[in-house]
C-alpha positions in Angstrom: 91.1 61.9 105.0 90.4 65.5 105.5 89.3 64.4 109.1 92.5 63.0 109.7 94.5 66.0 108.2 92.6 68.6 110.8 93.5 66.0 113.7 97.0 66.0 112.9 96.9 69.7 112.5 95.1 70.4 115.7 97.7 68.0 117.4 100.5 70.0 115.9 99.0 73.4 116.9 98.3 72.1 120.5 102.3 71.0 120.6 103.5 74.3 119.5 101.2 76.3 121.5 102.9 74.6 124.5 106.3 75.3 123.1 105.0 79.2 123.1 103.9 78.9 126.7 107.3 77.4 127.8 109.2 79.9 125.8 107.5 82.8 127.6 108.1 81.3 130.9 111.7 81.5 130.1 111.6 85.0 128.6 109.5 86.0 131.8 112.5 85.1 134.1 115.2 87.1 132.3 115.5 90.2 134.3 114.0 93.3 132.6 117.4 95.2 132.8 118.7 92.8 129.9 118.6 94.8 126.8 117.3 92.0 124.5 114.4 91.0 126.5 112.2 93.1 124.5 113.1 91.8 121.4 112.9 88.3 122.5 109.2 88.9 123.5 108.3 90.7 120.2 109.8 87.3 118.4 107.8 85.2 120.3 104.7 87.6 119.6 105.3 87.3 116.0 105.7 83.3 116.5 102.2 83.3 118.2 100.7 85.3 115.7 101.9 83.3 112.6 100.8 80.4 114.5 97.2 81.6 114.8 97.6 82.5 111.0 96.6 78.7 110.3 93.0 80.0 110.7 91.8 80.8 107.3 90.9 84.6 106.8 87.1 85.6 106.6 85.7 87.9 103.6 82.5 89.1 103.5 81.1 90.2 100.2 78.2 92.7 100.1 76.7 94.5 97.2 73.4 95.1 95.2 71.4 92.1 93.7 73.3 91.4 90.3 76.3 93.2 91.0 78.7 90.3 90.4 79.3 89.1 94.1 79.3 85.1 93.5 80.9 85.8 90.3 83.7 87.4 92.0 84.1 84.8 95.0 84.5 82.4 92.1 87.1 84.6 90.6 89.0 85.0 93.9 88.9 81.2 94.3 89.6 80.1 90.7 86.9 77.6 91.1 83.3 77.4 91.1 82.3 77.9 94.6 79.3 79.8 94.5 76.4 79.4 92.4 75.8 82.1 89.5 72.4 83.1 88.0 71.8 84.9 84.5 68.5 86.4 85.4 67.0 85.8 88.9 68.9 86.6 92.1 70.5 83.1 93.0 71.7 83.9 96.6 69.5 83.4 99.4 70.4 83.0 102.7 73.7 84.6 103.6 76.2 81.8 104.5 79.9 81.0 105.0 81.6 79.2 102.3 85.0 77.2 102.9 87.3 77.2 100.2 89.5 74.2 100.1 92.4 73.6 98.0 93.7 70.0 98.0 91.6 69.0 101.1 93.0 72.0 103.0 90.7 74.8 104.5 92.2 78.1 103.1 89.4 80.8 103.0 85.9 81.4 104.4 83.8 83.7 102.5 80.3 85.2 103.3 78.3 85.2 100.2 75.2 87.2 100.7 72.1 88.0 99.5 71.7 91.2 97.2 71.0 94.6 98.9 67.7 96.0 97.8 66.4 92.9 96.0 63.2 93.3 94.4 62.2 89.7 94.4 62.8 86.7 96.2 66.2 84.9 95.6 66.3 81.4 93.8 67.7 79.7 97.0 65.6 79.5 100.2 66.1 82.3 103.0 64.1 82.4 106.3 65.1 86.1 106.5 62.7 88.7 105.6 65.3 91.1 104.1 68.9 91.0 102.7 69.9 93.0 105.9 68.4 90.5 108.2 70.0 87.6 106.3 73.7 89.2 106.6 73.1 89.9 110.3 72.2 86.4 111.1 75.6 85.1 109.3 78.0 87.7 110.9 76.6 86.6 114.5 78.0 83.0 113.6 81.3 84.6 112.7 83.0 88.0 112.5 84.4 88.5 108.9 88.1 90.0 108.9 87.5 92.2 105.7 84.2 93.5 103.8 84.1 93.5 100.2 81.5 96.1 99.1 80.6 95.3 95.4 79.3 97.9 93.0 78.5 97.4 89.4 80.5 99.6 87.2 77.4 101.1 85.2 75.4 101.3 88.3 77.4 103.6 90.6 74.9 106.7 90.7 72.0 104.2 90.8 70.0 104.2 94.2 73.7 103.7 96.0 72.5 106.0 98.9 70.5 102.9 100.3 73.4 100.3 99.6 75.5 102.6 102.0 72.8 102.9 104.4 72.8 99.4 104.7 76.5 99.1 104.7 76.7 101.8 107.7 74.3 99.4 109.6 76.4 96.1 109.2 79.4 98.1 110.3 77.6 99.2 113.4 76.3 95.7 114.4 79.8 94.3 113.9 81.2 97.1 116.2 78.6 96.2 118.7 79.0 93.0 118.7 82.7 92.1 118.1 84.2 95.4 119.2 86.2 95.3 115.9 87.0 98.3 113.1 86.8 96.2 109.9 88.4 97.5 106.7 86.1 98.2 103.9 87.4 97.3 100.2 85.4 98.9 97.4 85.1 96.6 94.3 84.0 98.1 91.1 82.5 95.1 89.1 81.7 94.3 85.4 84.0 97.2 84.3 84.2 95.3 80.7 80.7 96.7 80.5 81.8 100.4 80.7 82.0 102.1 77.1 83.3 101.2 74.5 81.9 98.0 74.5 83.9 94.7 73.2 87.3 96.4 74.5 88.7 93.4 76.8 90.7 94.6 79.7 93.6 95.2 80.4 93.8 97.6 77.3 95.3 100.6 76.0 92.1 102.2 75.2 92.3 105.6 76.6 88.5 106.1 76.5 87.8 103.0 78.4 90.7 103.5 81.1 89.2 106.9 81.5 85.7 105.6 82.0 86.9 103.0 84.5 89.1 105.4 86.6 86.2 108.1 86.7 83.7 105.1 88.1 86.4 104.3 90.7 86.6 107.9 91.6 82.6 108.2 92.0 82.4 105.0 94.0 85.3 106.0 96.2 83.7 109.7 96.8 80.2 108.2 97.9 82.0 105.8 100.4 84.0 109.0 101.6 80.6 110.8 102.2 79.7 108.7 105.2 81.0 109.5 108.6 80.6 106.2 109.7 82.3 104.4 106.7 85.1 107.0 105.7 87.7 105.4 108.4 87.3 101.9 107.3 87.6 102.4 103.5 90.7 101.2 102.1 90.3 102.0 98.2 88.5 100.9 95.4 89.5 98.4 93.1 88.2 97.8 89.6 87.7 94.3 88.4 86.4 91.8 85.9 85.4 88.6 87.3 83.7 86.7 84.2 84.7 83.0 83.8 83.1 79.8 82.8 83.7 76.7 85.1 83.3 73.1 84.8 80.2 71.5 86.1 79.7 70.7 89.4 81.2 71.6 92.9 84.8 73.4 92.4 84.5 73.0 89.1 87.8 74.6 87.4 88.0 77.2 84.7 87.5 75.9 81.3 90.2 77.1 78.8 89.9 80.0 76.7 86.9 81.4 79.0 89.0 83.3 81.5 88.6 86.9 81.1 89.3 87.9 84.7 90.9 91.2 85.1 92.7 92.7 88.1 91.5 89.9 90.5 95.2 89.6 91.7 95.3 93.4 92.6 92.2 93.0 94.9 93.8 89.9 96.3 96.9 91.8 97.4 94.7 94.3 99.0 92.8 91.8 100.9 96.2 90.5 102.0 97.3 93.8 103.1 94.1 94.8 105.1 93.3 91.4 107.0 94.9 91.1 110.2 98.1 90.1 110.6 97.4 86.6 111.9 95.4 85.5 109.1 97.9 86.8 106.3 99.6 83.3 106.0 96.7 81.5 104.9 95.5 84.4 102.3 98.9 84.3 101.0 99.1 80.6 100.9 95.8 80.5 98.9 96.9 83.1 96.1 100.1 81.6 95.7 101.9 85.0 95.7 105.8 84.5 96.4 106.1 87.9 97.9 103.8 87.6 100.7 104.7 83.9 101.1 108.4 85.0 101.4 108.0 87.7 103.6 106.0 85.7 106.1 108.4 82.8 106.3 111.0 85.1 106.9 109.2 86.6 109.9 109.0 83.1 111.2 112.5 82.4 110.6 113.9 85.6 112.3 111.6 84.9 115.2 112.8 81.1 115.6 116.7 82.5 115.4 116.3 84.6 118.2 114.4 82.3 120.4 116.9 79.3 119.5 119.5 81.5 120.6 118.1 82.0 124.2 117.0 78.5 124.5 120.2 77.0 123.4 122.4 79.8 125.9 119.9 78.7 129.0 120.6 82.1 130.8 118.1 81.1 133.4 119.6 78.4 136.0 117.2 75.7 136.5 114.9 76.8 133.8 113.2 74.1 131.9 115.0 74.1 128.4 113.2 73.0 125.1 115.5 71.5 122.5 116.5 73.9 119.4 115.0 71.0 117.4 111.5 71.5 118.8 111.5 75.4 117.5 113.2 74.4 114.0 110.6 71.7 113.7 107.7 74.3 113.9 109.6 76.5 111.5 109.9 74.1 108.8 106.2 72.8 109.4 105.0 76.4 108.9 106.8 77.2 105.9 106.0 73.8 104.5 102.6 74.8 105.1 102.8 78.1 103.7 103.7 76.5 100.4 100.7 74.4 100.3 101.9 71.1 102.3 100.2 69.6 105.1 101.0 71.3 108.6 102.3 67.7 109.9 105.2 66.3 111.1 105.3 64.3 107.9 106.1 67.4 106.2 109.2 67.8 108.1 109.9 64.1 107.7 109.7 64.7 103.7 112.0 67.6 103.9 114.6 65.8 106.0 114.7 62.9 103.6 114.6 65.0 100.4 116.9 68.0 101.3 119.2 65.9 103.4 122.4 67.1 101.8 121.4 71.0 102.7 120.6 70.0 106.2 123.7 68.2 106.6 126.0 71.1 107.2 123.8 72.5 109.7 123.1 69.1 111.4 126.8 68.7 112.1 126.8 72.2 113.9 123.7 71.5 116.3 123.1 67.6 116.2 119.7 68.0 114.8 119.6 64.5 112.9 116.3 63.6 114.5 114.7 67.1 113.7 111.0 66.6 113.5 111.1 63.3 115.6 112.0 65.0 119.1 109.1 66.7 121.1 110.0 66.1 124.4 111.4 68.9 126.8 115.0 68.0 127.7 116.0 66.2 124.6 119.4 67.0 122.5 122.4 69.0 123.7 122.3 72.4 124.9 124.5 74.4 122.9 125.9 78.1 122.8 123.4 80.9 121.8 125.4 81.5 118.6 125.8 77.8 117.6 121.6 77.6 117.7 120.9 80.7 116.3 123.3 80.2 113.1 122.0 76.8 112.7 118.2 77.9 112.7 119.2 80.6 110.2 120.7 78.0 108.0 117.9 75.3 108.1 115.2 78.2 107.7 116.9 79.5 104.6 117.3 75.8 103.4 113.3 75.3 104.2 112.6 78.6 102.1 114.7 77.3 99.3 113.1 73.9 99.3 109.4 74.7 100.1 109.0 78.0 98.1 111.8 77.5 95.4 108.5 76.8 92.6 106.3 79.6 94.1 105.6 82.1 91.4 104.5 85.6 91.4 100.9 85.6 89.9 100.5 87.8 86.9 97.7 90.2 86.7 94.6 88.4 85.7 
């Protein structure tokens, strides 16, 4: 089933990439003196960006042994995707872990061996050191964001060597991929700071002051390094503790969820991931604010492009039907909400939301939306009619697919 979904997704991406290429050809033929040409190109670039966003973001988690890296990964996903050990180091070979939800690939996480580990981890690793293990993994894939984890009670403990290793990793990524990756500091296990047995969030002034002091200290250490300073995007204090059901992807057990500030961390990750991967991360996190923002970006781009395609100002150019652009728009908004990126999502939308579509369909004749993918099908309409109809359809799709999306509360 997952293979079939991946195949359908790939076919849809190829088809819509063909749309992008054809639209680009149309825009290229518009004289440069036409004032709206630049805006059209910007909208086309936005559309291409969100299409690339169907690739899951890649998050690399580094930190000292027993700093809580694996627990943090589980906390972010809300599932048991990484093994956690109470005593010996657990994670051996640094490896990319794919986070799936309902069979859909949403997030790639690089769980790494603990920096400065004093003993061999439980899991096997052919690499001699944690650094070598991490380098092998980043040579397979380039991360989008680095989470640098430090235990709240160990900010001042041998942290300079951790910073040395982090600098070396940044240099290697620059050398291989020519990319400047953002680093988000994560202060873990903040519940262990004094006073004990005070759960977070709290109004306890002493607890909050101690947390803020260690956030400031950790950030200060990161800022002392010239090669790290431009990359650091802040430090987020967290608690990642929860117990999970046995087995792979086990859910959090009732009454054991003590996670704190994980949603704030996820928001920061979304903020600093490359724009083209934010859709997948927002989809995973179920944050309505980000989902709606990205959906509206897509709708705005499709409105502008529908207008130019409908008007067909270039005599003799190949015109794609407005329905094709609208199909991509509906498929993407559906995917953003958690649906499959496929024609079936569009068909379900047409059947279920048929009344809402009807008013727009009468304007542009898209009774077969989602089913016509051959250039040249459908009537050529005025730019105004095509753009207005696409806006109405986009608004309907947002209301239909994202109506149940809820802003996550702080964990």
